[in-house]
N, C-alpha and C positions, 0 to 999 in steps of 0.2 A: 504494499499499500503507499501511495506518495505521500509524502509529508511537507508541504511547501514553504513551514513556519520555517524558524532559525532552530539549532540549536546550543542552548548551553548546554556545554557540564562545568562539571565541578564539586565541590564540596561541600558539607555545612558549615564548617566551620573555618572556612575558607573568607577572609575579609574581604578580597577581591571580585568573587564569585560573588554577593550578596551585594557588592557594588552595579552588579554587572547585574544581578536580578535585577537590584531597583530604576537603571538607567530603560531595558527592557519596558518594564509593564510600569513606567513613567510616560514617555515616550508611546504603549498602548504599541507596543509592534510583537502580535503573537508568538510566543517561544519553544521549543518545548524540553525542559527542563530533564536532566539526564546527571545522574549521582555519577566521577566519575571513575572505573576499572569495576563497577558492578555489571551485573548481569546485561544490563538493557546498554552498554556501553560500546554501542558499535562503530564508532566513527573511525574517521581519517585519522592516521598518527601523524603529529605534528611534530616537529624537529628536536621541541625541548618539552619534556613530560613535566607542565604545570599545568594550573589552573589558575584560572577561567576557559576555558576552552569554548570559541562559538565554532561553532560549521556553517557556512552559506550555502544554501542549498546553488548545485549545478547548474547547471543549461536545461536539462529536464525536471527542475525543481525539486531535488532528493538531496537528501542528508546523512541519507541510513546506510546499512551494510559500507562504509568506508568512502563514499562519495559524497561531493561539496569541496567544496574550500577552508579547509582548520587553519586558527588562528588563535595566539596565545597575546597574553599583554594585555591587558583595559586598555589602559591609552589608545594605544592603535584601536582596537573597539570600536572605541564610543566615537574613533574622529569615523571611521568607517561609515558607521551607522549613520551619522548626520551627514555623511556624503548619498547616502543609499535610500535613505528612506526619512519623510519630508513630515511637516506634523510639528508637532512637542520637540523640541529642541535641546538641550542642556544646556550648550552655549550662547550667551547669551547674545544682542545685535548688533551692539557697540561694539566696533573691532577695540577701543581704549579697554573695557571690560571684559573683553576677548580673550585679550589680550593679558593681563592680571588675572581673570581665569586658568587659564591654561601654564603660565609662569605657577600659582598654588595647587594645581591638579599633577603636575612634575613634579614641583618638593614634596605635597603630601603621598606622593604614591610613590615615594623610594622608602 
């Protein structure tokens, strides 16, 4: 069965996974939650085994059985969501505020 939603894989205890779940919920972007390394984790492999992992659908709209484009690191994931999905944004519209937002995000994310 094809599932055209994004897939978010992570751990319950991971603050970065919680951050990405909050961003996806706030932006109203449909996603399927998968506990990383569980029996439901049939996602594509990533170069570095960290969480969270977001899998974007492939050309056929598939994110399961190792298909789709998987990426790690919450900051680039957020920027890609901003580019590819319209609607509610987590980035301020004012360029000066957007710069400060990016600066705080980069500083606080490490």
